[in-house]
C-alpha positions in Angstrom: -9.4 -79.2 56.9 -7.9 -75.8 55.8 -8.0 -74.8 51.9 -5.2 -76.0 50.1 -3.4 -73.2 48.2 -4.7 -72.6 44.9 -1.8 -73.6 42.1 -1.1 -70.0 40.6 -1.6 -69.6 36.8 0.8 -69.4 34.3 0.9 -65.5 34.1 1.1 -65.0 37.5 4.0 -67.6 37.8 5.5 -66.0 35.1 5.2 -62.4 36.6 6.4 -63.7 39.7 9.6 -64.9 38.6 10.2 -62.2 36.1 10.0 -59.7 39.4 12.3 -62.2 41.4 15.2 -61.9 38.7 14.7 -58.2 39.3 14.5 -58.4 42.8 18.0 -59.9 42.6 19.7 -57.4 40.1 18.3 -54.3 42.5 19.7 -56.2 45.2 23.3 -56.4 43.6 25.4 -53.6 44.9 28.0 -54.5 42.1 25.5 -53.5 39.5 25.0 -49.7 38.8 22.0 -48.0 37.0 23.7 -47.8 33.8 24.0 -52.2 34.2 20.5 -52.2 34.1 19.4 -50.2 30.6 19.9 -53.2 28.7 17.7 -54.9 31.2 15.2 -52.0 30.5 15.1 -52.2 26.8 14.5 -56.0 26.6 11.6 -55.6 29.1 10.5 -52.6 26.8 10.5 -54.8 23.5 8.9 -57.9 24.9 6.4 -56.8 27.5 3.5 -54.3 27.1 3.6 -51.0 29.7 0.4 -52.7 31.3 2.5 -55.9 32.3 5.7 -53.7 32.8 3.5 -52.1 35.7 2.5 -55.5 36.8 5.8 -56.7 37.6 6.6 -53.7 39.2 3.7 -54.5 41.4 4.7 -57.9 41.9 7.9 -56.7 42.8 7.1 -54.3 45.7 4.2 -56.9 47.1 6.6 -59.4 47.9 8.8 -56.9 50.0 6.3 -54.3 51.7 6.5 -56.6 54.6 10.0 -56.1 55.4 11.0 -54.1 58.3 14.2 -52.7 57.1 13.4 -52.9 53.1 16.6 -53.0 51.6 15.2 -53.5 48.3 14.3 -50.0 48.4 17.3 -48.8 46.7 18.4 -46.6 43.5 18.2 -49.8 41.1 14.7 -50.5 42.2 13.5 -47.1 41.6 15.6 -46.4 38.5 13.6 -50.0 36.7 10.2 -49.1 38.4 10.3 -45.8 36.9 11.1 -46.9 33.5 8.8 -49.6 33.2 5.6 -47.7 34.0 5.1 -48.7 37.6 1.8 -47.6 39.1 3.2 -47.6 42.8 6.4 -46.2 43.9 7.8 -46.5 47.6 10.5 -44.0 48.4 12.3 -44.9 51.4 14.5 -42.0 52.9 18.4 -43.0 52.8 21.5 -41.0 51.1 22.4 -43.3 48.5 18.5 -42.6 47.0 18.1 -39.2 47.3 20.4 -38.1 44.8 19.4 -40.2 42.0 15.9 -38.8 42.2 16.0 -35.8 40.0 16.8 -37.8 36.9 13.8 -40.3 37.1 10.3 -39.6 35.4 7.5 -40.5 37.9 4.5 -39.8 34.9 3.2 -43.3 35.2 3.1 -43.3 39.4 -0.2 -43.4 40.7 0.3 -44.0 44.2 3.6 -42.7 46.1 4.5 -43.7 49.5 7.3 -42.1 51.3 8.7 -43.2 54.6 11.5 -41.0 56.5 14.4 -42.7 58.9 13.0 -43.1 62.8 16.0 -40.8 63.8 14.2 -37.9 62.0 11.1 -37.9 64.3 10.9 -35.4 67.1 8.1 -36.2 69.5 8.8 -32.4 71.0 6.4 -31.2 68.2 7.0 -27.8 69.8 10.7 -27.6 69.8 10.6 -28.8 66.2 12.5 -26.1 63.9 12.7 -26.0 60.1 15.7 -27.2 58.9 16.6 -25.6 55.9 19.8 -27.8 55.3 17.6 -30.7 55.3 15.3 -28.9 53.0 18.0 -28.0 50.6 19.2 -31.9 51.0 15.8 -32.9 49.1 16.0 -31.1 46.3 16.3 -34.2 43.9 13.1 -35.4 45.4 11.3 -32.2 44.9 12.1 -32.4 41.4 10.9 -35.9 40.8 7.7 -34.6 42.4 7.2 -32.2 39.8 7.0 -35.3 37.1 4.0 -36.7 39.3 1.3 -35.1 36.8 -0.8 -38.8 37.7 -0.9 -39.1 41.3 -4.2 -40.1 42.5 -2.7 -40.9 46.1 0.3 -40.1 48.6 1.2 -41.9 51.6 4.0 -39.8 53.8 5.4 -40.8 57.3 8.1 -38.6 58.5 9.3 -36.8 55.6 7.2 -34.8 54.0 7.0 -30.8 54.8 5.2 -27.7 53.7 7.3 -26.9 50.3 6.6 -30.9 49.2 2.7 -29.9 49.7 3.2 -26.8 47.7 4.4 -28.8 44.8 1.5 -31.3 44.6 -0.7 -28.3 44.5 0.7 -27.0 41.5 1.4 -30.5 40.0 -1.3 -33.0 40.5 -4.8 -32.1 39.3 -5.3 -36.3 39.8 -4.9 -36.2 43.4 -7.6 -37.8 46.0 -5.9 -39.2 48.7 -3.3 -37.9 50.8 -2.2 -39.2 54.1 0.8 -37.4 56.0 1.5 -38.7 59.6 4.2 -38.1 61.7 5.4 -35.1 59.6 6.6 -32.2 61.8 7.4 -30.5 59.0 4.3 -30.0 57.9 1.9 -27.1 59.8 -1.0 -25.0 58.6 1.3 -23.1 55.5 1.8 -26.3 53.6 -1.7 -27.7 53.9 -2.8 -23.8 53.0 -0.8 -24.1 49.9 -2.7 -27.8 49.1 -6.0 -26.3 49.4 -4.6 -23.4 47.4 -5.2 -20.5 49.2 -2.6 -18.7 52.0 -5.7 -16.8 54.4 -5.0 -13.4 55.1 -6.4 -11.4 58.3 -9.8 -11.3 57.1 -10.2 -14.5 55.5 -12.1 -16.2 58.2 -14.5 -13.1 58.1 -15.3 -13.7 54.5 -16.1 -17.4 55.2 -18.2 -16.7 57.8 -20.0 -14.1 55.5 -20.6 -17.3 53.2 -18.0 -15.6 50.6 -16.7 -18.0 48.3 -12.8 -17.8 48.4 -11.1 -18.8 45.0 -9.0 -21.5 44.9 -5.2 -21.6 43.3 -4.6 -25.0 43.5 -4.7 -27.7 41.0 -5.7 -30.3 43.6 -9.6 -30.1 42.8 -10.2 -33.9 43.2 -9.5 -34.3 47.1 -11.4 -36.3 49.0 -9.7 -38.3 51.7 -7.2 -36.0 54.1 -5.2 -37.5 57.0 -2.7 -35.3 59.2 -2.4 -37.2 61.9 0.1 -35.8 64.3 1.7 -33.2 62.2 1.5 -29.4 63.5 -1.2 -28.6 61.3 -3.9 -27.5 63.5 -7.6 -26.3 63.1 -6.9 -23.5 60.6 -5.9 -26.3 58.4 -9.2 -28.2 58.7 -11.2 -24.9 58.2 -9.4 -24.1 55.0 -9.8 -27.6 53.7 -13.4 -27.6 53.9 -14.2 -24.4 52.4 -11.7 -24.7 49.6 -12.3 -28.6 48.8 -15.7 -29.4 48.1 -15.3 -33.0 47.8 -13.3 -33.9 50.9 -15.4 -37.3 52.3 -12.9 -37.8 55.2 -10.8 -35.7 57.1 -8.7 -36.6 59.9 -6.6 -34.2 62.0 -4.3 -34.3 64.9 -6.0 -35.6 68.1 -5.2 -32.4 69.5 -7.3 -30.7 67.2 -11.1 -30.2 68.2 -13.3 -30.8 65.2 -16.0 -28.8 67.3 -13.4 -25.6 67.1 -13.1 -25.9 62.9 -17.0 -26.0 62.8 -17.3 -22.2 65.4 -14.7 -21.2 63.1 -16.4 -21.6 60.1 -19.8 -20.5 61.2 -19.1 -18.7 64.7 -20.1 -19.6 68.0 -23.4 -18.0 68.6 -26.0 -21.3 68.5 -28.7 -18.7 67.7 -27.5 -18.1 64.0 -26.5 -21.6 63.7 -30.5 -22.0 62.0 -29.3 -19.4 59.6 -26.0 -22.1 58.2 -26.7 -22.7 54.6 -23.4 -24.4 53.6 -23.2 -27.9 53.1 -20.2 -30.4 53.2 -19.5 -33.4 51.9 -18.1 -35.4 54.6 -19.0 -39.0 55.2 -17.1 -39.5 57.9 -16.3 -37.7 61.2 -14.1 -39.3 64.5 -13.4 -37.0 67.1 -12.2 -38.2 70.4 -12.9 -34.8 72.4 -16.3 -34.0 73.8 -18.2 -31.8 71.5 -20.9 -29.0 73.2 -24.3 -30.5 72.0 -25.2 -26.9 69.5 -21.8 -27.3 67.9 -22.7 -31.1 67.4 -26.1 -30.0 66.1 -24.4 -27.5 63.8 -22.2 -30.6 62.3 -25.2 -32.6 61.8 -27.0 -29.7 59.7 -24.1 -28.9 57.7 -22.8 -32.7 56.8 -26.4 -34.4 55.9 -24.4 -37.1 54.6 -22.4 -38.6 57.7 -22.4 -42.2 57.4 -19.6 -43.3 59.8 -19.5 -41.4 63.1 -17.1 -41.7 66.0 -17.9 -39.6 69.1 -16.9 -39.3 72.9 -20.2 -38.9 75.2 -20.4 -37.3 78.6 -21.5 -40.5 80.3 -24.4 -38.7 82.2 -28.0 -40.5 80.7 -29.9 -37.0 79.8 -26.8 -35.4 78.6 -26.0 -38.3 76.3 -29.6 -38.8 75.3 -29.6 -35.0 74.0 -26.4 -35.4 72.4 -27.3 -38.5 70.4 -30.7 -37.3 69.6 -28.5 -34.9 67.1 -27.6 -38.1 65.1 -31.3 -39.1 64.5 -31.4 -37.4 61.1 -28.1 -39.3 59.9 -28.5 -42.2 58.0 -25.6 -43.8 59.9 -24.0 -47.2 59.0 -21.3 -47.3 61.4 -21.1 -45.7 64.9 -18.5 -45.8 67.5 -19.3 -44.3 71.1 -16.9 -43.8 73.6 -17.8 -43.3 77.4 -21.7 -43.2 76.6 -24.2 -43.8 79.2 -26.1 -47.6 78.1 -29.7 -46.2 78.9 -29.0 -43.3 76.4 -27.3 -45.4 73.9 -30.1 -48.4 74.1 -32.5 -45.4 73.8 -30.6 -44.4 70.0 -30.6 -47.8 69.1 -34.2 -48.2 69.8 -34.7 -45.6 66.9 -31.7 -46.0 64.8 -30.4 -49.4 65.3 -32.0 -51.6 62.6 -29.9 -48.8 60.0 -26.6 -49.7 61.8 -23.8 -52.5 60.2 -21.5 -51.3 62.6 -21.5 -50.7 66.3 -18.6 -49.9 68.6 -19.1 -49.6 72.1 -15.6 -48.5 74.2 -14.8 -47.3 77.5 -12.0 -45.2 78.4 -9.7 -45.0 81.2 -11.7 -42.3 83.2 -15.4 -43.8 82.0 -18.0 -43.1 84.9 -20.0 -45.9 86.0 -23.1 -44.9 84.4 -21.7 -46.6 81.2 -21.8 -49.9 82.7 -22.1 -52.8 80.3 -24.1 -55.5 81.2 -25.9 -58.8 79.8 -29.2 -57.0 79.7 -27.6 -54.2 77.7 -26.0 -57.1 75.2 -29.5 -58.3 74.7 -31.0 -54.6 74.0 -28.2 -54.2 71.2 -29.1 -57.4 69.9 -32.8 -56.6 69.5 -32.5 -53.2 68.1 -29.8 -54.1 66.0 -31.1 -56.6 63.4 -28.7 -55.6 60.6 -25.4 -55.6 62.7 -22.7 -57.0 60.7 -19.6 -56.0 63.1 -19.7 -55.4 66.5 -16.7 -54.3 68.7 -16.8 -54.1 72.2 -13.6 -52.8 74.5 -14.6 -52.1 78.0 -10.9 -51.5 79.3 -10.7 -53.9 81.3 -14.3 -54.3 82.8 -16.3 -57.1 82.8 -19.6 -57.7 81.0 -21.6 -57.7 84.3 -23.3 -60.4 84.9 -26.7 -58.6 85.9 -28.9 -61.5 85.5 -28.7 -64.8 84.6 -29.2 -65.6 81.2 -31.8 -68.2 82.4 -34.1 -65.3 83.2 -34.8 -64.4 79.7 -36.0 -68.2 79.3 -37.4 -69.1 75.8 -36.8 -64.7 74.9 -33.1 -65.2 74.9 -31.6 -63.6 71.9 -28.5 -64.4 69.8 -26.4 -62.5 67.5 -27.1 -64.0 64.1 -26.0 -61.7 61.5 -22.5 -60.9 62.7 -19.6 -61.1 60.0 -16.8 -59.5 62.4 -16.9 -59.8 66.4 -13.9 -57.8 68.5 -13.5 -58.4 72.5 -11.0 -56.2 73.8 -10.2 -55.3 77.4 -13.1 -57.0 78.7 -14.0 -59.8 80.6 -16.8 -62.6 79.7 -17.8 -65.9 80.7 -18.4 -69.3 78.2 -22.1 -68.3 78.5 -21.6 -64.7 77.3 -19.4 -66.0 74.2 -21.8 -68.7 73.5 -24.5 -65.2 73.3 -22.3 -64.1 71.3 -21.0 -66.0 68.8 -23.1 -69.5 68.9 -25.5 -68.5 66.3 -23.6 -66.3 64.0 -23.6 -69.0 60.9 -21.8 -65.9 58.8 -19.1 -65.1 61.0 -16.2 -64.4 59.5 -13.8 -63.0 61.8 -13.2 -63.3 65.6 -10.7 -61.3 67.6 -10.4 -61.8 71.5 -7.8 -59.6 72.9 -7.8 -59.8 76.9 -5.4 -61.3 79.4 -8.0 -63.6 81.3 -9.1 -65.9 78.2 -8.1 -68.8 80.3 -11.8 -69.5 80.1 -11.8 -70.5 76.6 -10.6 -74.1 77.2 -10.8 -77.2 74.3 -14.7 -78.4 75.9 -15.8 -74.5 75.9 -14.6 -74.5 72.1 -16.2 -78.1 71.1 -19.8 -76.6 72.6 -19.2 -73.8 70.2 -18.6 -75.4 67.1 -21.4 -77.9 68.1 -23.9 -75.2 68.1 -22.7 -74.3 64.5 -21.8 -70.7 64.8 -18.1 -71.0 63.3 -17.9 -72.9 61.0 -17.7 -70.3 58.1 -14.6 -68.5 60.3 -11.7 -67.4 57.9 -9.6 -65.6 60.8 -9.4 -66.3 64.4 -7.4 -64.4 66.6 -7.6 -65.2 70.2 -4.9 -64.0 72.9 -3.7 -66.8 75.7 -6.4 -69.1 75.4 -5.9 -72.4 77.2 -6.5 -74.1 73.8 -4.6 -77.5 73.3 -3.2 -79.0 69.8 -6.3 -81.5 70.4 -8.7 -78.4 70.3 -6.8 -76.9 67.4 -7.1 -79.5 64.9 -11.0 -80.2 66.1 -11.0 -76.3 64.9 -9.2 -76.9 61.7 -11.4 -80.0 60.8 -14.8 -77.9 61.5 -14.0 -74.6 59.8 -12.9 -75.6 56.5 -12.4 -72.2 55.4 -10.2 -70.8 58.3 -7.2 -69.5 56.9 -5.8 -67.2 59.4 -5.3 -68.5 63.1 -3.4 -68.2 66.1 -1.0 -67.0 67.5 -0.3 -69.8 68.3 2.6 -68.9 70.7 0.2 -67.8 73.5 -1.8 -71.1 73.2 -1.3 -73.9 75.2 0.4 -75.8 72.7 4.2 -76.7 73.1 7.0 -75.4 70.8 7.7 -78.9 69.3 4.4 -79.3 68.2 4.0 -75.7 66.9 7.1 -76.7 64.5 5.7 -80.3 63.5 2.4 -78.3 62.9 4.0 -75.5 60.4 6.1 -78.5 58.7 2.8 -80.3 58.1 1.1 -77.1 56.6 4.0 -76.5 54.0 4.2 -80.3 53.6 0.3 -80.5 52.6 -0.1 -77.2 50.7 -2.4 -75.7 53.2 -3.6 -71.8 52.9 -3.1 -71.6 56.5 -1.4 -68.7 58.4 -0.5 -69.6 62.2 1.9 -66.9 63.3 2.8 -64.3 60.8 4.0 -60.5 61.6 0.4 -59.0 61.0 -1.1 -61.3 63.4 1.4 -61.0 66.0 0.9 -56.9 66.2 -2.8 -57.3 67.0 -1.8 -58.4 70.3 0.3 -55.6 71.9 -2.3 -54.4 74.5 
């Protein structure tokens, strides 16, 4: 049966109780910040700063799943900043902004900021710089100037260039910056964050190998995400040159990462052998096809890469030459799109034993040469003996049954080391599923997301359970299987560690039976999640 929920410790119970009482105060609109001062003073007397921060963390942890978090008001911000909170979430609203200028954020390590959906402009080219809006944010700017210990900034729809300029002067410990859907952020803001505003001869100096000094205090930047902003190639160029510790750099999909490196080192491949620059990048994700010579330059200058996502051509000869550039890297994670399977098998025969995670995906315009067959599946199993995570996204194409599995006889191979398996947009048979999961005794998460999962009936599940491959599951996501309540109960009985399963609303289980099951979960105190919002978003295909 499912595991029981652990009895919380006295300390945890007390923290939750205090957080609950504070939450009630925050949501009481009749109270002002002046009314909360006695509460804050009382907590200062009886709780040390570390426990105060834990109370604030608990307070926010209980509300982070709320779509419209009413809790994130001025009372919440006042209490958390007074109680040494290390994590603050600012939700853009007229009631919150005016009082920010009086808050002290020296204890804050992680700041999350979200703007209103109404500010999002999908036509990025028509977005204009709204000076009136900038002036309305002045209280927020004053608060940002107090964030001297900030290490992580996560911002959506609220950040602008001036905020980044403030951070570049205020936050010497900043390591991670994630800016998404912020159309008021462009190259100018990123230049400030990096500590240099380019002059006409900046790129000429970079190509000559001249180290340009940075005036930013953010010298510890390691992770930067600029997805869906107006920051483009120039921003990535300057960040790589000015911030030597950057390990992960995500740019908007419109930016070709190849252009970044040719800007850094020129477009003449004959000169690439002379390049001596080295970058600290460990993760490279690009969704545009790269020139083979440019990929060679990237690999040469980024020798520490261990996680790579590439879009291939689909032609065996070209893809083999393309992947040959990766042979010198110690890759642990590889994601290939539209890759010729013959070329991929060739690469896996040479470096597959190093991989712990492999993703094979087909895009809308995938050529026929990338067709994934049962024979290819056998090659993946054979060449990747240490694979722990495998994802297959075939854009509504089946695993082609080029041969029956009986042809392999005693040579038939099964995955045995997987802990995570995701199948999306593909069609499989019960035999395919058996090869994928029936021998995976360490399988912890199984995600199957496609529309023809009606092949997964109770008797198919029983055969998989009998093989022993599912007994250690923690998480099971299945979209529209033909599993009944009897199959679910058999699953719960034989998978004692299963704590997330469903969503049951897509299974062959009646609403009445689902409601009865939820009542049983509550009554027996099972640690079992069958229909959470976090689960449901996985199934929007």
